N, C-alpha and C positions, 0 to 999 in steps of 0.2 A: 943418614939417619941412624941413630944408635938402636939397639934392640933393648927392650926392657922386659922382663918377666912380668907377668900378670899374676896375682894371687888373689883369692878370695879371703876376705876378712870375716872373722866369725862375729857371733852375737855379743862379744865381749866389747865390740866397738859401738853399741847400742848407747846413745846419749852422749857420746864423746863429741866435742866441737871442733870446728875449724874455722879460722877467720879466711873469708875469701875476700880478695882486692882485685880491683882492675882499673885500668885508666882509659880514657876514651877521649878522642879530639872531635869525634862526629857523632852523629845520631840519625836515625830515620825519622824524618818529619812526617807526620800522619796527617793528611788532608782527607775529610770526608766531602766529596762533591756532590751536592743534590743536582739531579738532572730531571727532566720531565720524563716520567714514567720509572723513575728509579734513583739509585745512588751508586757511587763507585769510590773506592777507596784508593788513594794515591801514597806511595812512599816515595820520599825524596830525601837524599843524603844531604845533611846540611853540617856545617862546621860549628862547633861551639865556640864562643868569644876566647875561651881559656879551656885547656883541657881539664875533664872532671876526673875526680877519683872516688870510686865506691867502695864501701867496706861492708860485709854482711857475715855475721856469725851464722853457721849452719850446724844444726845437730844431725848426726848420723842415725839413720834407721828410726825415724819417729814414729811414735805410736799410731798416727793416723795412716801410716802406709801398710799395706797388705803385703806381707812377705818380702820386704827389701833384700835385695842383695849389693853387698858392697864390694868392690874390687879395688885393689892397688897395683900400681906399676911400681916395680922395684929396679934399682940399678945394680950393676954388678958389687957393689959394697952393701947389698941388701937394704940400701935407704929407700924409703917411700918417697918417690917423686911425683906421684899424682893418684888421684881417686877417680872413681866413676860409680855412682849409687844408681841402682836400677828398680823399677818396680813393673811388674806385668799386671796391667789393667785387665782384668779378666772379663769385664762386662763388654768392652769392645776389642779385646784381642790385640791391643798395642802395648809395646814396651816403651814405658816412659824412662827417659834419662832424668832422675830426680836432681842430680848435682853432678857435675864434672868439675875437677879443679886440678890443675898442674902447679906445682911450686915455681916460683918465679925464676929461679936461674935454669930451670929446665923447660921453659916455654920455648916454643919453636924447635924442639929438638925431636919431635915425632911421638911425644909421650901421649898427647892428646888423640892423635891418629890412631896409636895403637890401642888405647882404652876405647875409642868408638868402634874400632873393628871388632874388638872383644865383645862390646855390648851387642853389636848385631850377631855375632855368633850364639851368644846367649840367647838372644830373642829368637832367632831361627831355631835352636834347638827346643825352645819351649813352644814353638809353632805360633808365634806372634806374626801378625801380618803386617806391621808397620812400627817404625821408631817414632817417638814423639818427645819434644822436649820444650822447655820455655826459657825465653832471654827477655831481655829488656831492649827498646829501641834504643836506649842510649848506650848499650853495650856493642859498639861496633866490632871490637876486635873478636867477639864471640860470634857474632851474626856472620862475619867473614870467614871464621873457621867453619862455621857449620854448613854455610853454603859450599865451601870446598870439600866438605864430607858428602855431598850430595842431598843436603836438606833444604826444603823450600818453605817458605811463610805459607802456613796453612790456616791461620785464624789469628784473632788479637781480642783483646779485652781492653777497653779504652779506660776503665775506672777499677782496674783490679787492685791497685796499691793505695790509692788515694783518689779523691774527687778532682786532683789536680794533675793527674798522670799526662795528660796532653800537654799542659802548659810547661811542665817539669820535663818533657821529652824523656818520660820513663813508662811508656807503655808496654804491657806484657803481650809478647809475640809467641805464637805457638809456632814451631818448626816442625816439620814433618819428612819423613823418608819412607816410602814403600820398601818392603822386603822382598825379594825374589826367593821362591822355593829353594 
């Protein structure tokens, strides 16, 4: 695993955009099973008929965020190879990973792991009790990565992006990781 240097990016990055892309061949199918006396939610990995590709333009350090922090991983040539954007949610003392992105040629080289480790370090210094992030049920590469980083599914929103999220297999999933002192 290559070592990358993590640097904090300043407010001059506010409003700059980055195109996020991913490809997925599977998704987590979400079933709500009604039972006598309650309900349960089941997640079952399913394959798409054909792999999907998603694209989303993200703006850094958006106005709705309270004191966002943006970090970059740079290689030996000082080229930015990945980003992580954090926001401390003061009301519940959790550090949110608002955005994580690794440039395609550098995926699976340890960049994401180093950025996530840095995020945990920043969160601990801030006294946060937990890390939290959002992904979509159709983004299996991200889900697998977050699971490998010690995150677990902690919640979901069946209609966050549209009224057809379940049918489109694009349900918002919240993933969480408690922090140890």
